[in-house]
ZAZA-250140 format. One record per residue: residue in three letters; residue number from 1; x, y, z of N, C-alpha, C, CB in turn. Coordinates in steps of 0.05 Angstrom, whole numbers, plus 5000, padded with zeros to 4 digits. Glycine has a CB too. Layout:
! residues N
(pt 'Ala',NUM,(X,Y,Z),(X,Y,Z),(X,Y,Z),(X,Y,Z))
...
//
This chain:
! residues 88
(pt 'Unk',1,(4663,4858,5291),(4679,4866,5268),(4689,4841,5254),(4702,4885,5277))
(pt 'Unk',2,(4689,4842,5228),(4698,4819,5212),(4728,4817,5212),(4688,4821,5184))
(pt 'Unk',3,(4739,4795,5218),(4767,4790,5218),(4773,4770,5195),(4777,4779,5245))
(pt 'Unk',4,(4786,4779,5173),(4791,4761,5151),(4810,4738,5158),(4803,4777,5128))
(pt 'Unk',5,(4826,4740,5178),(4844,4719,5185),(4831,4698,5203),(4868,4730,5199))
(pt 'Unk',6,(4808,4704,5213),(4794,4686,5231),(4788,4660,5217),(4768,4699,5242))
(pt 'Unk',7,(4782,4661,5190),(4774,4638,5175),(4796,4628,5156),(4750,4643,5159))
(pt 'Unk',8,(4820,4639,5159),(4843,4631,5142),(4858,4609,5156),(4861,4656,5136))
(pt 'Unk',9,(4857,4584,5146),(4870,4562,5160),(4901,4564,5160),(4862,4536,5148))
(pt 'Unk',10,(4912,4581,5141),(4941,4584,5139),(4952,4605,5157),(4948,4589,5111))
(pt 'Unk',11,(4935,4623,5168),(4944,4645,5184),(4958,4635,5209),(4921,4663,5192))
(pt 'Unk',12,(4947,4616,5223),(4959,4606,5248),(4986,4593,5242),(4940,4587,5262))
(pt 'Unk',13,(4987,4577,5221),(5012,4563,5215),(5033,4582,5207),(5007,4541,5194))
(pt 'Unk',14,(5026,4604,5194),(5046,4624,5186),(5060,4636,5211),(5033,4646,5169))
(pt 'Unk',15,(5044,4641,5231),(5056,4653,5255),(5075,4634,5268),(5034,4661,5275))
(pt 'Unk',16,(5071,4608,5266),(5088,4588,5279),(5114,4584,5264),(5073,4562,5282))
(pt 'Unk',17,(5113,4588,5237),(5137,4582,5221),(5156,4606,5219),(5128,4574,5193))
(pt 'Unk',18,(5147,4630,5222),(5164,4654,5217),(5164,4672,5241),(5154,4669,5192))
(pt 'Unk',19,(5188,4682,5246),(5190,4702,5267),(5181,4729,5256),(5220,4703,5278))
(pt 'Unk',20,(5174,4748,5274),(5166,4774,5265),(5187,4789,5248),(5158,4791,5288))
(pt 'Unk',21,(5212,4782,5251),(5234,4796,5237),(5243,4782,5212),(5257,4799,5256))
(pt 'Unk',22,(5229,4760,5205),(5237,4743,5182),(5239,4759,5156),(5218,4720,5179))
(pt 'Unk',23,(5220,4776,5151),(5218,4790,5126),(5226,4820,5128),(5191,4788,5114))
(pt 'Unk',24,(5236,4828,5151),(5242,4856,5156),(5256,4870,5134),(5257,4859,5182))
(pt 'Unk',25,(5280,4860,5126),(5296,4874,5106),(5283,4873,5079),(5324,4862,5105))
(pt 'Unk',26,(5271,4851,5072),(5258,4849,5046),(5235,4869,5044),(5248,4820,5041))
(pt 'Unk',27,(5218,4870,5064),(5195,4888,5064),(5204,4917,5063),(5177,4883,5089))
(pt 'Unk',28,(5222,4924,5080),(5231,4952,5082),(5245,4961,5056),(5250,4956,5105))
(pt 'Unk',29,(5261,4943,5044),(5274,4949,5018),(5253,4953,4996),(5294,4927,5011))
(pt 'Unk',30,(5232,4936,4996),(5212,4938,4975),(5193,4961,4977),(5196,4912,4974))
(pt 'Unk',31,(5189,4971,5002),(5170,4993,5005),(5184,5020,5003),(5156,4991,5031))
(pt 'Unk',32,(5211,5020,5005),(5225,5046,5005),(5219,5063,4980),(5255,5041,5006))
(pt 'Unk',33,(5218,5052,4956),(5211,5069,4933),(5183,5081,4936),(5212,5053,4907))
(pt 'Unk',34,(5165,5067,4948),(5138,5078,4952),(5138,5100,4973),(5118,5056,4960))
(pt 'Unk',35,(5154,5097,4994),(5156,5118,5014),(5167,5143,5001),(5175,5108,5037))
(pt 'Unk',36,(5188,5140,4985),(5200,5163,4971),(5180,5176,4952),(5225,5155,4956))
(pt 'Unk',37,(5165,5159,4938),(5144,5169,4920),(5123,5185,4935),(5131,5145,4904))
(pt 'Unk',38,(5114,5174,4958),(5094,5188,4974),(5104,5214,4985),(5086,5170,4998))
(pt 'Unk',39,(5129,5215,4993),(5140,5241,5003),(5142,5261,4980),(5168,5236,5015))
(pt 'Unk',40,(5149,5253,4957),(5150,5271,4934),(5122,5280,4926),(5164,5256,4909))
(pt 'Unk',41,(5103,5261,4926),(5075,5267,4919),(5063,5287,4939),(5059,5242,4919))
(pt 'Unk',42,(5070,5285,4965),(5060,5302,4985),(5068,5331,4981),(5069,5293,5013))
(pt 'Unk',43,(5091,5336,4968),(5100,5363,4963),(5083,5377,4942),(5129,5362,4953))
(pt 'Unk',44,(5069,5361,4926),(5052,5372,4904),(5023,5371,4910),(5058,5357,4879))
(pt 'Unk',45,(5015,5354,4930),(4986,5352,4937),(4984,5358,4967),(4975,5323,4930))
(pt 'Unk',46,(4979,5337,4982),(4978,5339,5012),(4986,5313,5023),(4948,5347,5021))
(pt 'Unk',47,(4993,5313,5049),(5001,5288,5062),(4978,5268,5063),(5011,5293,5090))
(pt 'Unk',48,(4953,5276,5069),(4931,5256,5069),(4928,5244,5041),(4905,5269,5077))
(pt 'Unk',49,(4929,5260,5020),(4926,5249,4993),(4949,5230,4987),(4926,5272,4972))
(pt 'Unk',50,(4974,5238,4993),(4997,5221,4987),(4995,5194,5003),(5023,5235,4995))
(pt 'Unk',51,(4986,5195,5028),(4983,5171,5043),(4962,5153,5031),(4976,5177,5072))
(pt 'Unk',52,(4939,5164,5023),(4919,5148,5010),(4929,5135,4984),(4894,5166,5003))
(pt 'Unk',53,(4944,5150,4969),(4955,5140,4944),(4974,5117,4949),(4969,5163,4928))
(pt 'Unk',54,(4993,5121,4967),(5012,5100,4973),(4999,5075,4985),(5034,5110,4992))
(pt 'Unk',55,(4979,5080,5003),(4965,5058,5015),(4950,5042,4994),(4946,5067,5037))
(pt 'Unk',56,(4937,5056,4975),(4922,5042,4954),(4941,5026,4936),(4906,5063,4937))
(pt 'Unk',57,(4964,5038,4930),(4984,5024,4913),(4993,4998,4927),(5008,5042,4907))
(pt 'Unk',58,(5000,5001,4953),(5010,4977,4967),(4988,4956,4971),(5021,4985,4995))
(pt 'Unk',59,(4963,4965,4974),(4941,4946,4975),(4939,4930,4950),(4914,4961,4981))
(pt 'Unk',60,(4940,4944,4927),(4939,4930,4901),(4963,4912,4897),(4938,4950,4878))
(pt 'Unk',61,(4986,4920,4907),(5010,4903,4906),(5005,4878,4922),(5035,4918,4915))
(pt 'Unk',62,(4993,4881,4945),(4986,4858,4962),(4967,4839,4948),(4975,4867,4988))
(pt 'Unk',63,(4951,4849,4930),(4932,4833,4914),(4946,4820,4891),(4909,4850,4905))
(pt 'Unk',64,(4972,4826,4886),(4987,4813,4865),(4994,4830,4841),(4972,4790,4856))
(pt 'Unk',65,(4986,4856,4841),(4994,4873,4819),(5023,4881,4821),(4976,4898,4818))
(pt 'Unk',66,(5036,4884,4798),(5063,4895,4798),(5063,4924,4807),(5076,4892,4769))
(pt 'Unk',67,(5084,4934,4820),(5084,4961,4830),(5077,4982,4809),(5111,4967,4842))
(pt 'Unk',68,(5088,4980,4785),(5083,5000,4765),(5054,4999,4756),(5102,4996,4741))
(pt 'Unk',69,(5043,4975,4754),(5015,4972,4746),(4997,4983,4768),(5008,4943,4740))
(pt 'Unk',70,(5003,4977,4793),(4987,4987,4815),(4987,5017,4816),(4998,4975,4842))
(pt 'Unk',71,(5010,5029,4811),(5012,5058,4812),(4996,5070,4789),(5042,5067,4809))
(pt 'Unk',72,(4997,5059,4766),(4981,5069,4743),(4951,5067,4748),(4988,5054,4717))
(pt 'Unk',73,(4943,5045,4761),(4914,5041,4768),(4906,5063,4787),(4909,5014,4780))
(pt 'Unk',74,(4921,5067,4808),(4914,5088,4828),(4914,5116,4816),(4933,5086,4852))
(pt 'Unk',75,(4934,5121,4800),(4935,5148,4787),(4911,5152,4768),(4961,5151,4772))
(pt 'Unk',76,(4901,5130,4756),(4878,5133,4739),(4853,5140,4754),(4873,5107,4723))
(pt 'Unk',77,(4853,5136,4780),(4830,5143,4796),(4829,5173,4803),(4830,5127,4822))
(pt 'Unk',78,(4851,5187,4799),(4853,5215,4806),(4841,5233,4785),(4882,5223,4811))
(pt 'Unk',79,(4827,5254,4795),(4817,5275,4778),(4827,5301,4791),(4786,5274,4774))
(pt 'Unk',80,(4843,5316,4777),(4855,5341,4788),(4868,5336,4814),(4833,5362,4791))
(pt 'Unk',81,(4885,5315,4816),(4900,5308,4840),(4883,5302,4864),(4919,5331,4847))
(pt 'Unk',82,(4859,5292,4860),(4841,5284,4882),(4826,5259,4874),(4821,5307,4889))
(pt 'Unk',83,(4820,5243,4894),(4805,5218,4889),(4775,5223,4888),(4812,5197,4910))
(pt 'Unk',84,(4766,5243,4903),(4737,5250,4904),(4735,5280,4900),(4725,5241,4931))
(pt 'Unk',85,(4713,5288,4888),(4709,5317,4884),(4710,5332,4910),(4682,5322,4870))
(pt 'Unk',86,(4725,5354,4910),(4727,5370,4934),(4747,5360,4955),(4701,5372,4947))
(pt 'Unk',87,(4760,5338,4949),(4779,5327,4968),(4806,5341,4965),(4783,5296,4964))
(pt 'Unk',88,(4819,5345,4988),(4846,5358,4987),(4867,5338,4983),(4851,5373,5014))
//
């Protein structure tokens, strides 16, 4: 299986410089609006769909997109509240 960190020279040094709890509050504070969005979305679609949507948004955010832009991109992929035909 391909491991993207295997060839990242900065991955090892990052582990040495930061403790696992270094970003805890920052990360949890920043994802909370997405968690609330996913819970709200699940009431109108399904939990699998909401999880896919939130995961896709956070993935795009990790690539550098602003949260609102990432959300608009992911929502543009939906057709009738589904990402693929026949999907729940």
